[in-house]
C-alpha positions in Angstrom: 46.7 109.8 105.8 47.5 112.4 103.1 46.0 110.7 100.2 42.7 109.7 102.0 40.7 112.5 103.4 38.0 111.8 106.0 37.5 115.5 106.5 33.9 115.5 105.2 33.0 113.5 108.3 33.8 116.4 110.6 30.5 118.1 110.2 28.9 120.2 113.0 25.2 119.8 113.6 24.3 123.2 112.0 25.8 122.3 108.7 24.3 120.6 105.7 22.9 117.1 106.2 25.3 114.3 105.4 24.8 110.7 104.4 22.4 108.7 106.5 24.9 106.1 107.7 28.2 107.9 107.8 30.2 106.5 110.7 31.4 109.6 112.5 29.0 112.6 112.4 27.7 113.1 115.9 27.0 110.9 118.9 25.3 110.8 122.2 27.7 111.3 125.0 27.4 109.4 128.3 29.1 110.2 131.6 31.0 107.0 131.7 34.3 106.4 129.9 34.2 105.6 126.2 37.1 103.3 125.4 38.9 103.6 122.1 41.1 100.6 122.7 44.3 102.4 123.9 42.5 105.7 123.4 39.8 106.8 125.8 38.0 110.0 126.5 36.2 111.1 129.6 33.3 113.5 130.0 32.9 115.2 133.3 29.1 115.6 133.0 26.3 114.4 130.8 25.9 116.4 127.6 24.2 115.8 124.3 26.9 116.2 121.6 25.8 117.9 118.4 29.3 118.0 117.0 32.1 115.7 116.5 34.8 114.7 119.0 37.3 117.0 117.4 35.3 120.1 118.4 34.2 119.1 121.9 36.4 120.9 124.5 34.9 118.9 127.4 36.5 115.7 126.1 40.1 115.2 127.1 42.3 112.9 125.1 44.5 110.5 127.0 46.2 108.4 124.4 45.8 108.5 120.6 45.3 105.5 118.4 47.3 106.6 115.4 48.9 105.1 112.3 51.9 103.9 114.3 49.7 102.0 116.8 47.5 100.7 114.0 50.6 99.4 112.2 51.8 97.7 115.3 48.4 96.1 115.9 48.4 94.6 112.4 52.0 93.3 112.8 51.0 91.6 116.0 48.0 89.9 114.4 49.9 89.0 111.3 52.5 87.3 113.5 49.8 85.2 115.1 48.4 84.3 111.7 51.8 83.5 110.2 52.5 81.1 113.1 49.4 79.2 112.0 47.5 79.9 115.2 44.2 80.7 113.5 44.2 78.0 110.8 43.3 74.9 112.6 39.8 73.5 112.9 40.2 73.3 116.7 41.1 77.0 117.0 38.2 78.1 114.9 35.7 75.9 116.8 37.1 77.2 120.1 36.4 80.8 119.1 33.0 80.0 117.8 32.2 78.3 121.1 33.4 81.3 122.9 30.9 83.4 121.0 28.2 80.9 121.7 29.1 81.1 125.4 29.1 84.9 125.3 25.6 84.9 123.7 24.3 82.5 126.4 25.7 84.5 129.3 25.3 88.1 128.1 22.0 88.3 126.4 20.6 90.8 128.9 23.7 93.1 128.6 23.4 93.0 124.8 19.8 94.0 124.9 20.5 96.8 127.4 23.2 98.2 125.1 20.9 98.2 122.1 18.3 100.0 124.1 20.7 102.6 125.2 21.9 103.3 121.7 18.6 103.1 119.8 15.8 102.5 122.3 15.4 99.2 120.5 12.5 97.2 122.0 13.8 94.0 123.6 11.8 91.6 121.4 12.9 93.5 118.2 16.5 93.4 119.4 16.2 89.7 120.1 14.7 88.9 116.7 16.7 91.2 114.5 20.1 91.0 116.2 20.6 88.5 119.0 18.9 85.5 117.3 20.5 86.2 114.0 24.0 86.2 115.5 23.2 83.1 117.4 21.9 81.4 114.3 25.1 82.3 112.3 27.3 81.0 115.1 25.3 77.7 115.4 25.4 77.2 111.6 29.2 77.8 111.5 29.7 75.3 114.3 27.5 72.7 112.6 28.9 73.1 109.1 32.5 74.2 109.6 34.1 70.8 109.1 32.2 70.4 105.8 33.1 73.9 104.7 36.8 73.3 105.3 36.9 70.1 103.3 38.7 70.4 99.9 36.3 70.3 97.0 37.2 67.6 94.5 37.3 68.5 90.8 37.2 66.2 87.8 40.3 66.4 85.5 40.5 65.9 81.8 42.4 63.4 79.6 45.0 66.1 78.8 46.4 65.8 82.4 45.8 62.1 82.8 46.7 60.6 85.3 45.9 63.3 87.8 43.5 64.6 90.5 42.4 68.1 91.4 40.8 70.0 94.3 40.0 73.4 95.5 41.3 74.2 99.0 39.8 77.0 101.1 42.6 78.8 102.9 42.4 81.9 105.2 43.2 85.3 103.7 45.2 86.5 106.6 44.4 89.6 108.7 41.0 91.2 107.9 39.2 94.4 109.0 35.5 94.6 109.7 34.1 98.1 109.9 30.5 98.0 111.3 27.7 100.5 111.4 25.2 101.8 114.1 21.8 100.7 113.0 22.2 97.0 113.9 25.4 97.5 115.8 25.6 94.0 117.3 24.5 91.9 114.3 26.5 93.8 111.7 29.6 93.5 113.9 29.4 89.9 114.9 28.0 88.3 111.8 31.1 89.2 109.6 33.4 88.4 112.5 31.9 84.9 112.7 32.6 84.4 109.0 36.2 85.7 109.3 36.9 83.4 112.3 35.3 80.4 110.5 37.6 81.0 107.6 40.6 81.0 109.9 41.6 84.7 109.8 42.9 87.1 112.4 40.3 89.9 112.7 40.1 93.6 113.8 36.6 94.8 114.4 35.9 98.6 114.3 32.3 99.1 115.7 30.4 102.3 115.2 31.0 105.1 117.7 27.5 106.3 116.9 26.2 103.3 118.9 28.7 103.8 121.9 27.0 101.5 124.4 27.2 98.5 122.0 30.7 99.5 120.8 32.0 99.5 124.4 30.2 96.2 125.2 31.7 94.5 122.1 35.2 95.7 123.1 34.8 94.2 126.6 33.1 91.0 125.6 35.4 90.0 122.7 38.4 90.7 125.0 36.9 88.4 127.6 35.6 85.6 125.4 37.9 85.4 122.4 41.6 84.9 121.7 43.1 88.4 121.8 46.3 87.4 120.0 44.2 87.1 116.9 40.9 89.0 117.5 40.8 92.7 118.5 38.4 95.5 118.7 39.4 99.1 118.0 36.9 101.7 119.2 36.9 105.3 118.0 35.8 107.7 115.3 37.3 109.3 112.2 40.9 109.4 113.6 41.0 105.7 114.5 39.2 104.6 111.3 41.7 106.6 109.2 44.6 105.0 111.0 43.2 101.6 110.4 42.5 102.3 106.7 46.2 103.3 106.2 47.2 99.7 106.9 47.6 96.7 104.6 44.8 94.3 105.1 44.0 91.0 103.4 40.3 92.0 103.1 38.0 94.8 104.4 34.3 94.4 104.9 32.5 97.7 105.4 28.9 98.3 106.2 27.5 101.8 105.9 26.9 104.6 103.4 28.0 104.7 99.7 29.9 107.9 100.3 32.1 106.3 103.0 32.2 103.1 100.9 34.1 105.1 98.2 36.6 106.3 100.8 37.1 102.8 102.1 37.5 101.4 98.6 40.0 104.2 97.7 42.1 103.4 100.8 42.0 99.6 100.0 43.1 100.3 96.4 46.4 101.6 97.5 47.3 98.1 98.8 45.2 96.2 96.2 43.1 95.0 99.1 39.8 93.3 98.1 36.7 94.8 99.7 33.1 93.8 100.6 30.9 96.8 100.7 27.4 96.4 102.2 25.8 99.8 101.4 22.1 100.4 100.8 19.9 102.4 98.6 16.2 103.1 98.0 14.5 99.7 98.3 11.1 99.7 96.6 8.0 97.8 97.3 5.6 97.4 94.5 2.0 96.6 95.7 -0.5 95.1 93.3 -4.2 95.1 94.0 -4.9 91.4 94.0 -3.5 90.7 97.5 -4.4 90.0 101.1 -4.3 93.7 102.0 -4.2 93.3 105.8 -1.3 90.8 105.6 0.5 92.9 103.1 0.1 96.0 105.3 1.5 94.2 108.3 4.5 92.9 106.4 5.3 96.3 105.0 5.1 97.7 108.6 7.4 94.9 109.7 9.9 95.9 107.0 9.8 99.6 107.7 8.6 101.0 111.1 9.0 97.8 113.1 12.5 97.5 111.6 14.5 99.9 113.7 12.1 102.8 112.7 13.1 102.4 109.1 16.8 102.7 110.0 17.8 99.6 108.0 19.5 99.2 104.7 16.9 96.7 103.6 13.8 98.5 104.9 11.1 99.5 102.5 12.2 103.0 101.3 9.1 103.8 99.1 6.0 102.1 97.8 4.6 102.1 94.2 1.0 101.2 93.6 -1.9 102.2 91.3 -3.8 105.4 91.7 -7.0 103.3 92.2 -5.6 101.1 94.9 -3.6 103.7 96.9 -6.5 104.9 99.2 -7.2 101.3 100.2 -3.5 100.7 100.9 -3.1 103.9 103.0 -6.2 103.0 105.1 -4.9 99.5 105.7 -1.5 100.9 106.8 -3.2 103.4 109.0 -5.3 100.7 110.8 -2.4 98.3 111.2 0.0 101.0 112.4 -2.5 102.0 115.1 -2.7 98.3 116.1 1.1 98.1 116.3 2.0 101.5 117.9 -1.2 102.9 119.3 -2.9 106.2 118.6 0.2 108.1 119.7 3.2 106.3 118.2 5.7 108.8 119.7 4.9 107.3 123.1 5.1 103.7 121.9 7.7 101.6 123.6 7.6 99.2 120.6 9.3 101.7 118.2 13.0 102.5 118.1 14.1 106.1 118.3 16.2 108.0 115.7 19.9 107.3 116.5 21.1 110.9 116.9 20.1 114.6 116.8 22.0 114.9 113.4 19.9 112.1 111.9 16.7 113.5 113.4 17.5 116.9 111.8 18.2 115.3 108.5 14.9 113.4 108.5 12.9 116.5 109.7 14.3 118.5 106.7 13.3 115.7 104.3 9.8 115.8 105.8 9.5 119.6 105.8 10.2 119.7 102.1 7.1 117.6 101.3 5.0 118.5 104.3 2.0 119.3 102.0 2.1 115.7 100.8 1.6 114.1 104.3 -1.4 111.9 104.4 -0.6 110.1 107.7 1.6 110.9 110.7 4.2 113.7 110.5 4.5 114.2 114.3 8.0 114.8 115.6 9.6 115.0 119.1 13.1 116.2 119.0 13.7 115.7 122.7 12.8 112.0 122.4 14.4 111.7 118.9 11.2 110.2 117.6 9.2 110.7 114.4 5.8 109.1 114.0 5.3 106.6 111.1 4.6 109.0 108.2 3.2 108.5 104.8 3.6 111.1 102.0 1.7 110.6 98.8 2.9 111.4 95.2 5.9 113.5 96.2 7.9 114.8 93.2 10.7 112.6 92.0 13.1 115.5 92.4 12.3 115.9 96.1 15.1 114.8 98.4 12.9 112.2 100.0 13.0 110.4 96.6 16.6 111.2 95.7 18.4 109.8 98.8 18.0 106.8 101.0 15.5 107.8 103.7 16.8 105.6 106.5 13.9 106.6 108.8 10.1 106.3 109.4 9.0 108.3 106.3 7.3 106.3 103.6 6.6 107.9 100.2 3.8 106.2 98.1 4.1 106.8 94.4 1.0 106.1 92.2 1.0 104.9 88.6 -1.8 104.1 86.2 -0.6 100.5 85.5 1.4 98.4 88.0 4.0 97.6 85.4 4.8 101.4 85.1 6.6 100.8 88.4 9.4 99.1 86.6 10.6 102.3 84.9 10.6 104.2 88.1 12.7 101.6 89.9 15.1 101.4 86.9 15.6 105.2 86.9 17.3 104.9 90.3 20.5 103.1 91.3 20.1 99.4 91.9 18.8 98.8 95.4 20.0 96.4 98.1 16.5 94.8 98.2 13.3 94.9 96.1 9.9 93.8 97.2 6.7 92.9 95.3 3.2 92.1 96.7 1.0 90.3 94.2 -0.8 87.0 93.4 -0.2 87.5 89.7 2.3 84.8 88.6 3.3 86.6 85.4 4.0 89.8 87.3 6.2 87.9 89.7 8.1 86.4 86.8 8.5 89.8 85.1 9.7 91.5 88.3 12.3 88.9 88.9 13.6 89.0 85.3 13.5 92.8 84.9 14.4 94.4 88.3 18.0 94.1 89.3 18.7 94.3 93.1 21.0 92.8 95.7 18.1 90.6 96.9 14.4 90.2 96.3 11.4 89.1 98.3 7.9 88.4 96.9 4.9 89.0 99.2 7.0 89.9 102.3 9.8 92.1 103.5 13.3 91.7 105.0 13.0 88.0 105.8 15.3 87.0 102.9 18.4 88.1 104.9 17.5 85.6 107.7 17.0 82.7 105.3 19.7 80.1 105.6 21.4 79.4 102.3 20.9 82.8 100.7 23.7 85.3 100.3 23.3 88.9 101.5 24.9 91.6 99.4 24.3 94.5 97.0 25.0 95.4 93.4 26.5 98.5 92.0 25.6 101.5 94.3 24.1 99.2 96.9 27.4 97.3 97.4 29.6 94.5 96.2 30.4 91.1 97.5 28.1 89.0 99.8 28.2 87.1 103.1 26.0 85.1 105.6 26.5 81.4 106.4 28.7 79.5 103.9 29.0 82.7 101.8 30.7 84.4 104.8 33.2 81.6 104.9 33.8 81.9 101.2 34.1 85.7 101.4 37.0 85.4 103.9 38.7 82.5 102.1 41.0 82.1 99.2 40.0 79.3 96.8 43.3 77.7 96.0 43.3 75.5 92.9 45.6 72.4 93.2 46.4 69.7 90.6 48.2 66.5 91.7 50.2 64.4 89.3 52.7 61.5 89.6 55.7 60.7 87.5 54.3 57.9 85.4 52.8 58.2 81.9 55.0 61.2 80.9 54.3 61.5 77.2 56.7 63.2 74.8 53.9 64.8 73.0 54.0 68.0 75.1 57.8 68.6 74.5 59.7 69.8 71.4 60.5 68.9 68.7 56.9 69.5 67.5 56.4 67.1 64.6 53.3 67.0 62.3 52.3 63.8 63.9 52.5 65.3 67.4 50.5 68.3 66.2 47.7 66.1 64.8 47.6 63.8 67.9 47.6 66.7 70.4 44.8 68.5 68.5 42.7 65.2 68.4 43.2 64.7 72.1 42.5 68.3 73.1 39.4 68.3 70.8 38.1 65.1 72.5 38.4 63.1 69.3 39.6 59.9 70.9 38.8 57.8 67.8 40.9 60.1 65.6 43.8 60.0 68.2 43.7 56.2 68.0 43.9 56.2 64.2 46.9 58.6 64.3 48.7 56.3 66.8 48.3 53.2 64.6 49.2 55.2 61.5 45.8 55.1 59.8 45.5 58.9 59.6 
């Protein structure tokens, strides 16, 4: 694509660090085939890839998924959609039931793939990915009939007699580009929404989580209707080919840098987008709290959340100078309870996804190594970094300028807890903001003054699993939202319909426009029924 360059993704491991969630930087290579739909590559021996596919001579291309094949794929899916295949309630339910069956039969395989990609502990994988997808699927099956019902709307006297409704209709053929940190959840949750709304779907999973990507390609082929639902595996080349096409909506999860590329590609076709990005999610910690519970919940939203590799994980903490030592000690004690004295060896902590990400995080840490008050141990071979706390790092340090997306936690101290507001406001609006306090006025002020995609008081990350709440960002952290009914709405067009009969067709709306008509129409439109009656009987 000439007008859309994905060249910046082609970065070798010895070059400057790139965005924390870009979708084609480096990846772990496995001896098995990695299928890119019609494009597959084969590695003759196990090697750890520090560069992109385009500079690895050991990988031999078989068949390229290019713009022509992408165009053909979209045409096939649009044909299925135009025939009405995906629109019926029965089809949507059958696909959701297929997903439910897949979850029932393939839980072990899903957990194994997540472990291969991220060393994600089985329980963490179940809680943060498997159960969330299962819950989304169950909710859609339970509520779909209600979601699909037209919404009745009251009409006014100006259109009497009439009735009106809002009908949710499918958009058409949609593209979901997923990311690597929660590769199963962030692939399937949007797909469930797109199917529920009656669309044909193409899923592009992240090649940086190759085991999950391959599994998704095989499972969706086996359990779902391939005439309307497809998976395209691959990296920059395949993503570029897909972005060249005309879609009816694109949902992308990943970095803001790539989000801009996706949005620019979509703009060529006036395609609407949902961008789920990220940012630096703050946690303000007041002193009037249950410190042990707060420490555990911060750990749950950082180090026990994919080693901090989550768009909603706590990126940094703000607390008072006086309270900081107590908070650090509490975090130290609870971290030892969670991961032991040597967290590098813990089986309950995910690894860093790739050598490139490890290198990026190590450089962030090296810049502020004199500020480390806890942790700092690294094992490049295992791709693990111990839970690390750095205290009062300069605001200009890279660890405070970019989304960390890893197990490093800066703690910034202030004299007064409300001084935290100005620090948060000095940065782009985050995807999530957290506050720990028992002060009701502080809660109110935080909600009113801090703008973020979502917010949680006295806990972390759980808001995204709360039924009935939308998930989405604002400004730099994203646009649009999904989850549950909001997913259905995101992938639907709300069509306004007004119904009228042929009776009571008044001449008031048609020329010639007489003074009497003008007076009467103004009275009716302004709701002055008594005045309209007076005009009709000639008393005005």
